[in-house]
Backbone bond lengths (Angstrom), bond angles and torsions (degrees), N, CA, C in turn:
res aa  C-N    CA-C-N  psi(-1)  N-CA   C-N-CA  omega(-1)  CA-C   N-CA-C  phi
1 M - - - 1.497 - - 1.566 106.55 -
2 I 1.246 113.69 144.15 1.434 123.66 -172.50 1.654 106.73 -110.62
3 T 1.320 115.41 127.24 1.449 124.38 175.51 1.556 105.12 -124.20
4 L 1.390 114.91 134.04 1.395 114.59 168.14 1.510 111.38 -156.05
5 Q 1.304 118.63 166.05 1.466 120.62 -174.33 1.570 103.52 -121.81
6 Y 1.401 105.45 131.09 1.456 112.54 176.84 1.503 111.19 -143.26
7 N 1.335 120.83 133.67 1.331 123.24 178.32 1.486 116.43 49.70
8 G 1.318 115.47 48.77 1.445 122.96 -178.39 1.537 121.28 69.11
9 R 1.302 115.07 8.63 1.469 123.91 178.37 1.516 109.46 -118.53
10 V 1.212 110.95 139.77 1.453 114.80 166.71 1.448 119.40 -104.25
11 Y 1.360 113.85 122.19 1.443 125.14 -175.63 1.599 106.79 -92.90
12 Q 1.277 119.01 108.14 1.541 120.56 -176.50 1.456 116.25 -109.17
13 N 1.248 120.48 149.95 1.459 126.56 164.59 1.498 113.33 62.53
14 F 1.396 116.23 36.37 1.478 116.99 179.93 1.581 106.73 -83.37
15 E 1.297 121.37 138.41 1.474 120.96 -178.81 1.514 111.83 -72.72
16 N 1.332 116.78 -26.70 1.481 116.83 -168.71 1.587 106.72 -156.87
17 Y 1.219 112.44 166.02 1.527 115.17 -179.63 1.662 114.11 -76.62
18 T 1.235 114.94 -20.51 1.495 118.36 172.12 1.516 111.38 -60.52
19 S 1.322 112.78 -41.77 1.616 122.24 -178.74 1.579 107.76 -64.67
20 L 1.294 115.52 -39.36 1.377 122.82 179.26 1.571 109.42 -61.11
21 L 1.365 115.24 -50.88 1.410 123.03 172.07 1.557 117.41 -52.62
22 K 1.319 109.31 -41.34 1.429 114.01 -179.77 1.519 112.63 -74.65
23 A 1.410 118.16 -20.34 1.466 123.90 175.55 1.589 109.07 -80.83
24 G 1.222 117.61 -2.45 1.523 119.96 172.45 1.587 110.81 102.11
25 V 1.344 118.50 5.81 1.463 114.75 175.24 1.589 111.29 -76.72
26 P 1.238 112.88 127.39 1.509 117.51 -172.27 1.670 106.31 -59.29
27 E 1.323 107.56 148.96 1.561 118.58 -179.39 1.549 108.01 -56.47
28 S 1.306 121.17 -43.82 1.372 121.74 -175.49 1.556 111.46 -60.09
29 V 1.352 111.61 -40.87 1.468 112.46 179.95 1.510 112.13 -71.51
30 V 1.268 121.98 -40.69 1.447 125.84 178.79 1.535 107.35 -64.22
31 L 1.402 121.09 -35.59 1.436 123.98 -178.53 1.534 106.25 -64.72
32 E 1.294 117.65 -51.93 1.547 123.22 177.78 1.470 111.48 -53.78
33 H 1.249 116.17 -43.35 1.497 121.90 -175.99 1.551 107.60 -64.50
34 A 1.367 109.60 -46.89 1.488 115.78 179.99 1.694 114.34 -60.25
35 K 1.246 106.74 -40.08 1.567 118.65 172.89 1.498 108.92 -55.25
36 A 1.346 117.58 -56.83 1.367 127.04 -177.09 1.584 110.19 -56.38
37 R 1.292 116.47 -47.61 1.443 118.14 177.64 1.528 114.65 -62.17
38 K 1.324 114.70 -34.70 1.471 124.11 -175.13 1.642 104.48 -72.02
39 I 1.302 114.02 -42.33 1.449 118.85 177.32 1.578 112.39 -61.34
40 I 1.343 112.40 -42.93 1.420 112.58 172.75 1.604 110.87 -54.35
41 E 1.291 117.22 -45.26 1.438 121.28 -177.74 1.507 107.34 -59.59
42 V 1.360 123.49 -34.95 1.417 126.13 176.47 1.535 108.13 -64.39
43 K 1.160 116.28 -47.94 1.458 121.58 -179.75 1.454 117.03 -56.96
44 E 1.413 110.82 -42.07 1.426 121.65 175.79 1.612 111.32 -65.22
45 E 1.258 116.24 -40.07 1.370 121.43 -178.93 1.535 108.32 -67.65
46 A 1.351 117.77 -47.48 1.469 123.17 -179.70 1.599 102.98 -55.57
47 Y 1.214 117.07 -58.97 1.505 121.34 -178.59 1.574 111.70 -46.52
48 R 1.349 114.54 -47.51 1.431 120.93 179.52 1.582 114.01 -57.63
49 R 1.309 112.14 -45.87 1.430 119.07 177.49 1.550 113.75 -68.97
50 I 1.340 114.41 -35.50 1.489 115.35 -175.21 1.566 106.52 -70.37
51 V 1.376 113.51 -45.90 1.567 112.37 -176.26 1.455 112.59 -72.85
52 A 1.381 118.84 -15.09 1.445 120.20 174.92 1.526 107.05 -67.23
53 I 1.313 116.41 -38.86 1.447 120.75 177.41 1.442 117.74 -73.82
54 M 1.474 110.97 -47.75 1.489 125.79 -174.08 1.446 112.04 -138.03
55 P 1.276 120.85 91.27 1.541 118.65 179.63 1.483 111.27 -59.32
56 E 1.216 121.57 155.45 1.490 127.82 -176.45 1.510 112.10 -47.90
57 W 1.345 120.98 -43.65 1.426 127.40 -175.37 1.597 103.52 -66.36
58 K 1.397 119.83 -44.46 1.402 114.05 179.01 1.438 114.09 -75.05
59 Q 1.189 122.59 -21.20 1.583 125.30 175.45 1.610 102.29 -65.67
60 R 1.348 119.64 -44.94 1.416 116.22 -179.02 1.521 109.65 -65.65
61 N 1.215 123.87 -43.90 1.455 133.93 -174.60 1.508 103.49 -57.57
62 L 1.320 114.73 -54.32 1.499 119.35 -172.47 1.437 115.00 -66.54
63 I 1.407 113.63 -33.95 1.550 116.37 174.07 1.434 109.24 -64.78
64 A 1.221 121.98 -42.52 1.546 128.59 176.34 1.491 108.40 -55.30
65 R 1.368 110.11 -58.86 1.456 116.17 -178.22 1.539 114.03 -60.19
66 A 1.246 121.57 -37.41 1.446 125.87 -179.67 1.546 106.89 -63.27
67 G 1.342 116.71 -43.86 1.545 123.39 177.91 1.533 108.28 -60.36
68 E 1.240 121.10 -45.71 1.510 124.31 174.75 1.516 110.34 -57.18
69 I 1.253 115.69 -52.76 1.535 117.98 -175.74 1.637 105.08 -61.29
70 I 1.295 115.95 -49.01 1.441 117.25 -176.04 1.445 115.92 -60.96
71 N 1.355 118.91 -34.62 1.497 124.20 172.58 1.406 110.42 -64.37
72 R 1.438 118.47 -42.49 1.438 120.70 179.30 1.611 110.41 -65.55
73 K 1.405 116.64 -43.81 1.311 117.38 174.86 1.565 115.29 -58.60
74 L 1.353 114.79 -40.74 1.645 115.40 177.65 1.403 108.14 -59.09
75 D 1.339 114.10 -36.21 1.623 116.24 -170.77 1.517 106.04 -82.94
76 G 1.351 120.42 -2.22 1.527 119.46 -176.32 1.484 114.74 81.63
77 N 1.424 120.84 12.96 1.377 117.76 -168.00 1.549 110.58 -117.44
78 A 1.307 115.37 9.81 1.479 118.33 -176.66 1.582 111.19 -75.78
79 T 1.340 119.53 134.33 1.405 120.10 -174.57 1.631 99.87 -88.99
80 Q 1.368 110.72 173.41 1.347 119.47 -177.94 1.550 112.68 -69.19
81 A 1.402 112.70 -33.07 1.577 120.53 177.53 1.581 103.28 -64.17
82 E 1.325 116.84 -43.53 1.463 112.82 -179.31 1.539 115.36 -69.16
83 L 1.203 117.96 -35.03 1.494 126.41 176.07 1.572 102.14 -60.79
84 D 1.292 116.75 -49.63 1.586 118.82 179.70 1.545 107.20 -60.07
85 E 1.205 123.42 -37.84 1.405 131.43 -177.34 1.459 105.92 -60.18
86 L 1.412 113.82 -50.79 1.378 124.94 -178.20 1.581 114.00 -54.84
87 A 1.337 108.04 -46.29 1.466 115.27 177.88 1.495 115.36 -65.63
88 Q 1.304 113.82 -29.20 1.553 120.76 -179.57 1.676 106.01 -70.87
89 I 1.310 111.24 -38.76 1.443 121.11 -175.38 1.663 101.96 -68.18
90 Q 1.192 114.91 -44.59 1.531 120.87 179.81 1.668 111.52 -62.19
91 T 1.352 115.36 -41.20 1.382 119.11 177.15 1.497 109.58 -58.39
92 L 1.345 116.94 -50.33 1.476 124.00 -179.00 1.547 110.88 -58.48
93 W 1.384 113.18 -46.96 1.464 117.67 171.92 1.554 118.59 -53.77
94 D 1.378 111.81 -42.71 1.440 119.44 -179.57 1.530 104.57 -66.37
95 Q 1.304 125.89 -31.21 1.417 120.01 173.02 1.504 114.02 -64.44
96 V 1.218 113.02 -43.67 1.481 119.95 177.55 1.429 111.87 -58.72
97 K 1.371 117.05 -50.00 1.588 118.92 172.96 1.567 111.26 -58.48
98 A 1.221 122.87 -33.02 1.377 121.91 -179.17 1.626 110.08 -68.63
99 I 1.297 114.01 -34.23 1.525 119.29 -178.09 1.603 101.44 -73.50
100 R 1.396 117.81 -48.83 1.410 115.33 174.55 1.460 120.11 -49.90
101 A 1.378 114.87 -43.69 1.451 121.31 -179.75 1.554 110.08 -60.94
102 A 1.385 111.51 -45.42 1.458 118.72 -178.19 1.624 105.94 -62.09
103 S 1.267 118.52 -41.09 1.491 117.09 -174.84 1.567 103.10 -71.36
104 D 1.223 125.16 -44.31 1.469 121.76 178.45 1.523 113.71 -58.22
105 Q 1.376 116.25 -29.79 1.550 117.09 -176.99 1.554 101.59 -79.83
106 I 1.200 122.45 -48.46 1.437 131.31 179.06 1.538 110.35 -46.85
107 E 1.425 111.13 -53.05 1.465 116.33 -179.31 1.580 112.34 -61.69
108 S 1.361 117.40 -37.10 1.317 123.08 -179.92 1.519 111.39 -66.93
109 E 1.325 117.72 -40.82 1.445 121.87 170.01 1.484 113.78 -53.15
110 I 1.345 115.18 -45.81 1.469 119.05 -175.00 1.563 109.87 -69.07
111 Q 1.283 114.86 -34.50 1.577 119.17 -176.96 1.608 102.66 -68.03
112 S 1.340 119.53 -28.49 1.433 121.89 -176.21 1.557 112.12 -79.89
113 L 1.374 121.49 -18.00 1.342 121.65 -176.73 1.593 114.43 -61.54
114 Q 1.377 117.15 139.10 1.368 118.28 -172.62 1.502 116.77 -106.22
115 S 1.419 118.25 1.52 1.363 118.05 178.07 1.446 113.97 -143.97
116 L 1.318 118.41 156.94 1.453 121.54 179.14 1.508 111.46 -55.68
117 Q 1.193 115.83 -43.98 1.500 124.43 -174.77 1.572 106.63 -63.06
118 E 1.306 117.80 -39.39 1.369 116.72 -179.73 1.609 110.03 -66.46
119 V 1.276 115.07 -37.86 1.500 118.28 -176.80 1.515 109.57 -69.65
120 E 1.420 115.48 -44.81 1.428 119.54 176.11 1.543 116.50 -59.64
121 N 1.327 113.57 -39.22 1.479 120.35 176.53 1.544 115.58 -78.84
122 Y 1.163 122.28 -4.53 1.518 131.68 -177.73 1.518 106.32 -70.66
123 R 1.218 119.65 120.25 1.499 127.40 -178.57 1.489 108.12 -99.55
124 V 1.285 124.80 111.55 1.395 129.58 -179.28 1.587 113.98 -80.78
125 S 1.291 115.14 -55.62 1.510 114.89 -169.30 1.504 108.16 -71.93
126 G 1.201 125.42 -27.50 1.494 122.93 178.29 1.588 111.24 -90.06
127 H 1.202 120.51 6.88 1.475 117.24 -172.43 1.337 114.27 -65.47
128 P 1.421 119.93 133.26 1.436 121.82 -174.96 1.539 119.47 -63.10
129 S 1.204 120.96 -6.47 1.519 129.82 -178.37 1.589 105.31 -79.34
130 W 1.258 122.43 -25.24 1.374 121.37 -178.66 1.605 111.58 -64.48
131 P 1.255 113.97 140.02 1.553 115.67 -177.75 1.592 106.53 -84.11
């Protein structure tokens, strides 16, 4: 269901964008709303992909562990095993950054769409930019 506010009025529980247009909401307003919803879909997909690689608890733990290893490295006391561990952490983080970059690119594409039909037909989860 679609709900949006326009010109001091709340349009609630519309089943599709066509019905909003028929209710008198300008196409430009409906288009921007559709883009915003599609971008939320992109952010949700990016989040799903990131936590599949690295759940939030693991992200926190790896940030702390990386800090420990970096401090040991700066002191000249890091072991080769710790340096290898740091490289593994960086590899995971590079995967996260690739997902974020894809998300940014996809969001930019969505912003450039010119019609409601383009937005409605835009497929997020199967987009080829995702790593």
